C-alpha positions in Angstrom: 14.8 -19.8 2.5 15.1 -16.7 4.7 18.0 -15.3 6.6 18.7 -12.3 8.8 20.7 -9.5 7.2 22.4 -6.4 8.5 21.2 -2.9 7.8 24.4 -1.5 6.2 26.2 -3.9 3.9 23.1 -6.0 3.0 25.1 -9.2 3.1 23.6 -12.4 4.4 24.9 -13.2 7.9 23.7 -15.4 10.7 22.6 -13.7 13.9 20.2 -14.0 16.7 16.4 -14.2 16.2 15.8 -11.2 18.5 17.6 -9.0 15.9 15.0 -9.9 13.2 12.9 -6.8 13.8 15.8 -4.4 14.0 17.6 -5.7 10.8 14.9 -7.2 8.8 14.8 -10.6 7.1 16.3 -11.6 3.7 13.9 -13.7 1.5 15.8 -15.7 -1.1 13.2 -16.5 -3.6 11.9 -12.9 -3.8 15.5 -11.6 -3.4 14.6 -8.8 -1.0 15.1 -7.7 2.6 11.9 -6.7 4.5 10.9 -5.5 7.9 8.8 -8.1 9.7 6.5 -5.5 11.4 6.0 -3.8 8.0 5.1 -7.1 6.4 2.5 -7.8 9.2 1.1 -4.2 9.0 0.7 -4.4 5.2 -1.0 -7.7 5.5 -3.5 -6.2 8.0 -4.3 -3.3 5.6 -4.9 -5.8 2.7 -7.1 -8.0 4.8 -9.1 -5.1 6.3 -9.7 -3.3 3.1 -10.6 -6.4 1.1 -12.9 -8.0 3.7 -14.7 -4.6 4.3 -15.5 -3.6 0.7 -14.7 -6.8 -1.2 -12.2 -4.9 -3.5 -8.8 -3.4 -3.8 -7.1 -6.2 -1.7 -5.2 -7.6 -4.7 -4.2 -4.2 -6.0 -2.9 -3.2 -2.5 -1.1 -6.5 -2.3 0.6 -5.9 -5.6 1.5 -2.4 -4.8 3.0 -3.5 -1.6 5.0 -6.3 -3.1 6.3 -4.1 -6.0 6.7 -0.7 -4.4 6.9 -1.2 -0.6 9.0 -4.4 -0.6 10.7 -4.2 -4.0 10.0 -7.4 -5.8 11.3 -7.1 -9.4 9.8 -10.2 -11.0 6.2 -9.5 -12.2 5.5 -13.2 -12.6 6.3 -13.7 -8.9 4.1 -10.8 -7.9 1.0 -12.0 -9.7 0.4 -15.4 -7.9 1.7 -14.1 -4.5 -0.7 -11.1 -4.6 -3.6 -13.5 -5.5 -2.6 -15.8 -2.7 -3.1 -12.9 -0.2 -6.5 -12.1 -1.7 -7.4 -15.8 -1.3 -6.7 -15.7 2.4 -9.4 -13.1 3.1 -12.4 -15.1 1.6 -11.3 -18.1 3.7 -11.7 -15.9 6.8 -14.3 -13.4 5.9 -16.8 -15.4 3.9 -17.9 -17.7 6.7 -18.5 -14.7 8.9 -20.6 -13.1 6.1 -22.5 -16.3 5.7 -23.4 -16.3 9.4 -24.8 -12.8 8.9 -26.7 -14.0 5.7 -24.8 -11.4 3.6 -23.7 -13.6 0.7 -25.7 -14.2 -2.5 -24.2 -17.7 -2.9 -25.9 -18.5 -6.2 -24.6 -15.3 -7.7 -21.1 -16.0 -6.3 -21.2 -19.5 -7.8 -22.1 -18.1 -11.3 -19.4 -15.5 -11.1 -16.9 -18.1 -9.9 -17.6 -20.6 -12.7 -17.1 -18.0 -15.3 -14.1 -16.8 -13.4 -12.4 -20.2 -13.4 -12.5 -20.3 -17.2 -11.2 -16.7 -17.4 -8.4 -17.4 -14.9 -7.0 -20.2 -17.0 -6.9 -18.0 -20.1 -5.6 -14.9 -18.3 -2.8 -16.5 -16.3 -1.6 -18.6 -19.3 -1.3 -15.6 -21.5 0.3 -13.5 -18.8 3.0 -15.9 -18.0 4.1 -15.9 -21.6 3.6 -12.3 -22.8 2.9 -10.0 -19.9 6.2 -9.9 -18.1 6.5 -6.2 -17.5 3.7 -4.9 -15.3 4.9 -1.3 -15.7 3.5 -1.3 -19.2 0.0 -1.8 -17.8 -0.1 0.7 -15.0 -1.3 3.6 -17.2 -4.1 1.4 -18.5 -5.1 0.4 -15.0 -5.0 4.1 -14.0 -7.5 5.0 -16.7 -9.8 2.1 -15.9 -9.8 2.6 -12.1 -10.3 6.4 -12.5 -13.4 5.6 -14.6 -14.7 3.2 -12.0 -14.1 5.6 -9.2 -15.9 8.4 -11.1 -18.9 6.1 -11.6 -19.0 5.3 -7.9 -18.7 8.9 -6.8 -21.4 10.0 -9.3 -23.7 7.3 -7.9 -22.9 8.4 -4.4 -23.6 12.1 -4.7 -26.6 12.2 -7.0 -30.0 12.6 -5.4 -31.8 9.4 -4.8 -34.9 10.8 -6.4 -33.1 10.7 -9.8 -33.1 6.9 -9.8 -35.8 4.5 -8.5 -33.3 1.7 -8.7 -30.8 3.5 -6.5 -33.6 4.4 -4.0 -34.6 0.7 -4.1 -31.0 -0.3 -3.2 -30.6 2.3 -0.5 -33.9 1.3 1.0 -32.8 -2.3 1.3 -29.5 -1.2 2.9 -31.1 1.1 5.4 -33.6 -1.6 6.4 -30.8 -4.1 7.1 -28.6 -1.5 8.8 -31.3 -0.2 11.1 -32.4 -3.7 11.9 -28.9 -4.8 13.0 -28.3 -1.7 15.0 -31.5 -2.2 16.9 -30.3 -5.7 17.9 -32.2 -7.7 15.4 -30.9 -11.0 14.0 -29.1 -10.3 10.7 -30.6 -13.3 8.9 -34.1 -12.1 9.3 -33.3 -9.2 6.9 -30.5 -10.9 5.1 -30.2 -12.6 1.7 -32.9 -15.1 0.8 -33.2 -16.9 -2.5 -36.7 -16.5 -3.9 -36.5 -18.0 -7.4 -33.9 -19.6 -9.6 -34.3 -20.2 -13.3 -32.4 -20.2 -16.7 -33.7 -16.7 -17.5 -34.1 -15.0 -14.1 -32.8 -15.4 -10.6 -34.6 -13.5 -7.8 -33.2 -12.8 -4.3 -34.4 -10.7 -1.3 -32.4 -8.5 1.0 -33.7 -5.9 3.4 -37.3 -6.7 2.5 -36.5 -5.7 -1.1 -36.3 -8.0 -4.2 -33.4 -8.0 -6.7 -33.3 -10.0 -9.9 -30.8 -10.7 -12.7 -30.2 -12.9 -15.8 -27.6 -15.6 -14.9 -25.6 -15.1 -18.2 -24.7 -11.5 -17.1 -22.6 -12.5 -14.1 -21.2 -15.6 -15.9 -19.6 -13.6 -18.7 -18.7 -10.7 -16.5 -16.9 -13.1 -14.1 -15.0 -14.6 -17.0 -13.9 -11.2 -18.4 -12.8 -9.9 -15.0 -10.9 -13.1 -14.2 -9.0 -12.9 -17.5 -7.8 -9.4 -16.7 -7.2 -9.9 -13.0 -5.3 -13.2 -13.3 -3.2 -11.8 -16.1 -2.1 -8.9 -13.8 -2.1 -10.7 -10.4 -5.0 -8.9 -8.7 -8.1 -10.2 -7.1 -10.6 -8.5 -9.5 -12.7 -7.0 -6.7 -11.9 -3.5 -8.0 -14.0 -4.4 -11.1 -16.4 -6.9 -9.6 -17.6 -4.7 -6.8 -18.5 -1.7 -9.1 -20.2 -4.2 -11.5 -22.5 -5.5 -8.7 -23.0 -2.0 -7.3 -23.6 0.0 -10.5 -24.9 -2.6 -13.0 -26.7 -5.1 -10.7 -27.7 -2.4 -8.2 -27.0 -4.6 -5.2 -26.5 -3.2 -1.7 -22.9 -2.9 -0.5 -23.8 -5.0 2.5 -23.9 -8.1 0.5 -21.4 -7.2 -2.2 -18.3 -7.7 0.0 -19.0 -11.3 0.9 -20.3 -12.3 -2.5 -17.4 -10.7 -4.3 -14.9 -12.4 -1.9 -16.4 -15.9 -2.5 -16.5 -15.5 -6.2 -12.9 -14.2 -6.4 -11.6 -17.1 -4.3 -12.7 -19.6 -7.0 -10.9 -18.0 -9.8 -7.9 -17.0 -7.7 -7.2 -20.6 -6.7 -7.4 -21.5 -10.4 -5.0 -18.8 -11.4 -2.5 -19.5 -8.6 -2.5 -23.2 -9.5 -1.9 -22.4 -13.1 1.1 -20.1 -12.4 2.6 -22.8 -10.2 2.0 -25.4 -12.9 3.9 -23.2 -15.4 6.9 -23.1 -13.1 6.5 -20.0 -10.9 8.1 -20.5 -7.5 6.4 -18.7 -4.6 8.3 -17.2 -1.6 6.4 -19.0 1.1 8.4 -17.4 3.9 7.5 -13.9 2.8 3.9 -15.0 2.2 3.8 -16.4 5.7 4.3 -13.1 7.5 1.9 -11.3 5.1 -0.7 -14.0 5.6 -0.7 -13.5 9.4 -1.5 -9.8 8.9 -4.2 -10.6 6.3 -5.9 -13.0 8.7 -6.0 -10.4 11.4 -7.4 -7.8 9.1 -9.9 -10.2 7.6 -11.4 -11.1 11.0 -11.9 -7.4 11.9 -13.4 -6.3 8.6 -16.7 -8.1 8.6 -17.3 -7.3 12.3 -16.8 -3.6 11.6 -18.4 -3.2 8.2 -22.0 -4.1 9.2 -22.1 -1.0 11.5 -20.8 1.4 8.8 -23.5 3.2 6.8 -24.1 2.2 3.1 -22.9 5.6 1.8 -19.8 5.4 4.0 -18.9 2.1 2.4 -19.4 3.5 -1.0 -17.4 6.6 -0.2 -14.5 4.6 1.3 -14.3 2.4 -1.9 -14.2 5.5 -4.1 -11.3 6.9 -2.1 -9.4 3.6 -2.3 -9.9 3.5 -6.1 -8.8 7.1 -6.6 -5.6 6.5 -4.5 -4.9 3.4 -6.6 -5.4 5.2 -9.8 -3.1 8.0 -8.7 -0.5 5.5 -7.7 -0.6 3.8 -11.0 -0.1 7.1 -12.8 3.1 7.7 -10.7 1.8 10.9 -9.1 2.8 9.6 -5.6 
């Protein structure tokens, strides 16, 4: 239930709808008063960032719910933040699929492992991880490490790594083809071979291969951590696909979003099953913003250079790490 509140005494009082923006709205389940324009704006940021790079959406959602809007219950923050990260795949993934920028077999393997991990992580979190402030320093160290890896990969000379050159060559091929007016699917993801020991795909006229057990167990591990702390998991999944699997960023965003949607739905359902009540009124305003940002993200990202996407992700990760250490 939501109600309009005044800016001075903070007491619930009935008033006219046209005073909502001036005074804000009180949300009973979350026990907070929030500005509607700020809710919409934060939703846009979450949707834009997540749909563009396939990461950091859940972390930004959590930071917004805790720091910007002031939710005090960690078990409420977790499924609500994951609900917001679930909106982006529903909007962005179909757009990426139309552009042939989703490795759907890889996403499915990550997602199946993620479903198992989400059940484990959310169950343990609801019972034992009730104070998220205890985990912020751990997150800071982890995200700093990931950001450092991304920056190192970005600045080193391509001649130092044939695999990196291979990845960049695929990205440049796709990017130049799209900019010249070519049909994205002609240079997009194509499945060449699927087997128990090796899966091969093609993107930008370059081949990429991986063992299916690698993304399965990685997806499970990431889902345990992300569902336990109420984030999407893209901040770990994207660097994994970029650094370990050496995939171009052009296909990482959509593939990551699709995989995360599978374990996020599992995690949210498990939290609700265990008795967590979501604030649907608060989520409604945030979702509107997320939808807007998710529509714009895929349309913009295909025109951004590969190194630009990697650099943007590195900056986002550094800012998140700094925020978790309490430096700003």
